[in-house]
Structure formats: C-alpha cells, structure tokens
C-alpha positions as CSV (number, residue, x, y, z in Angstrom):
1,M,-2.9,13.1,-14.9
2,H,-1.1,15.6,-13.1
3,R,-3.8,18.2,-14.1
4,A,-6.1,16.0,-12.4
5,I,-3.8,16.2,-9.0
6,R,-3.6,19.7,-9.7
7,W,-7.1,20.4,-9.6
8,L,-7.4,18.1,-6.5
9,K,-4.9,19.7,-4.7
10,A,-6.2,23.1,-5.3
11,N,-10.1,22.8,-4.7
12,Y,-9.8,19.7,-2.0
13,A,-12.8,21.6,-0.2
14,Q,-14.8,21.7,-3.6
15,P,-17.6,19.0,-3.8
16,L,-15.4,16.6,-6.6
17,R,-17.4,15.7,-9.8
18,I,-15.7,13.0,-11.6
19,E,-16.8,13.9,-15.1
20,A,-15.7,17.6,-14.3
21,L,-12.3,16.2,-12.9
22,A,-12.2,14.1,-16.4
23,R,-12.4,17.1,-18.4
24,E,-10.0,18.7,-16.6
25,A,-7.3,15.9,-17.1
26,H,-8.8,15.6,-20.9
27,M,-9.9,12.0,-20.1
28,S,-12.9,9.6,-19.6
29,A,-14.5,9.3,-16.5
30,S,-13.4,5.4,-16.2
31,S,-10.0,6.5,-18.1
32,L,-9.0,8.8,-15.3
33,H,-10.0,5.9,-12.6
34,H,-7.9,3.8,-14.2
35,H,-4.5,5.7,-14.4
36,F,-5.6,7.8,-11.5
37,R,-5.6,4.5,-9.3
38,A,-2.3,3.5,-11.1
39,L,-0.6,6.7,-10.1
40,T,-1.7,7.0,-6.5
41,S,-2.4,3.6,-5.4
42,M,-6.3,5.6,-4.5
43,S,-9.0,6.8,-6.6
44,P,-9.8,10.7,-6.9
45,L,-12.8,10.3,-4.3
46,Q,-10.1,8.7,-1.7
47,Y,-7.3,11.0,-2.7
48,Q,-9.4,14.3,-2.2
49,K,-10.7,12.5,1.7
50,Q,-6.7,12.1,2.2
51,L,-6.0,16.0,1.7
52,R,-8.9,17.1,3.2
53,L,-8.4,15.4,6.5
54,Q,-4.6,16.4,6.3
55,E,-5.4,20.4,6.4
56,A,-8.1,19.9,9.0
57,R,-5.3,17.7,11.1
58,R,-3.2,20.9,10.3
59,L,-5.8,23.3,11.2
60,L,-6.3,21.5,14.5
61,I,-3.2,21.3,15.6
62,A,-1.0,24.8,13.8
63,E,-4.0,27.0,14.0
64,G,-6.0,25.5,16.8
65,L,-9.4,25.8,15.3
66,E,-12.2,24.1,16.9
67,V,-13.2,20.5,15.4
68,A,-16.7,21.4,13.6
69,R,-14.7,24.4,12.0
70,A,-11.5,22.6,10.7
71,G,-14.2,20.1,9.4
72,H,-16.8,23.0,7.3
73,A,-13.3,24.3,6.3
74,V,-12.1,21.6,4.3
75,G,-15.6,20.6,3.1
76,Y,-17.4,18.9,5.5
77,E,-20.8,19.3,5.5
78,S,-21.7,17.2,8.5
79,P,-19.2,17.2,11.4
80,S,-20.1,13.3,12.7
81,Q,-19.2,12.6,9.5
82,F,-16.2,14.3,9.3
83,S,-15.4,12.8,13.1
84,R,-15.9,9.2,11.3
85,E,-13.4,9.6,9.0
86,Y,-10.7,11.5,10.7
87,S,-10.8,8.8,13.5
88,R,-10.7,5.8,10.8
89,L,-7.4,7.2,9.2
90,Y,-5.9,8.9,12.4
91,G,-6.6,6.3,15.0
92,S,-8.7,8.8,17.6
93,P,-11.5,11.7,16.8
94,P,-10.4,15.1,15.5
95,S,-10.2,16.6,19.2
96,R,-8.2,14.0,20.8
97,D,-5.4,13.4,18.2
98,A,-5.2,17.3,18.1
99,A,-4.8,17.8,21.8
100,R,-2.5,15.1,21.9
101,R,-0.3,16.4,19.1
102,R,0.0,19.7,20.3
103,D,0.9,18.1,24.0
104,T,3.6,16.4,22.5
105,P,7.1,18.4,22.3
106,P,8.8,18.4,19.0
107,A,11.7,15.5,18.5
108,R,15.0,17.3,18.9
109,A,18.0,17.0,16.6
110,L,20.2,14.4,17.3
111,A,23.8,16.5,17.6
C-alpha cells in the first residue's frame, strides 16, 4: 500500500489508472480500493485530487502562478473543473483564495 501512496505523491499530475496503481502495489484493483480507504479514509482518486489541489494552492500562493497555469501544472486539463474542485475544497475560487492568503501576514510566534 505504501508503494501506491509513494507513486501517487510522485506522479499526482499524471492521469490515474487504477489498474496500473494496483499493479504497483501488487494488489487487485478491488483490494487496492479497500486497503487504500482503510489507510487514508479516501479513495485513490480522492487522494490524488487532494494532492493536486494542495500543490496548486502552494503554486498560487508561494509562486504566484496564474490560476490556469497552476491547474495545468498539477494535471487538470479543464480550468473550470480545476476551479470547481478547488472552490469545493477551500471554500472560495482559486484567485480569491490565493489573493487573500498572500495578503494575510504570517502568524507571529509567541514569546
């Protein structure tokens, strides 16, 4: 199972083929789904989506990438699908979320 997770982390921007991921983990597709969900509380596809959106958020905030470029960089072919899934996860569209996060000063450490 850890091989599948490592593969997803290294290849999150690539199209996900469950059969290929199952082979990587030396499991059947149904066994992969069952064990993956038990370990991560999500399906492999949900896990990949989470990785993509976290990296896109980092690219938008830290690197200042445009929304369409960030979405494409993490594997989304459709800007509208990227924006829809980003908004669903983070509660606001990518451009608004990134602008708000860039404008928020970092929390100061307590002395």
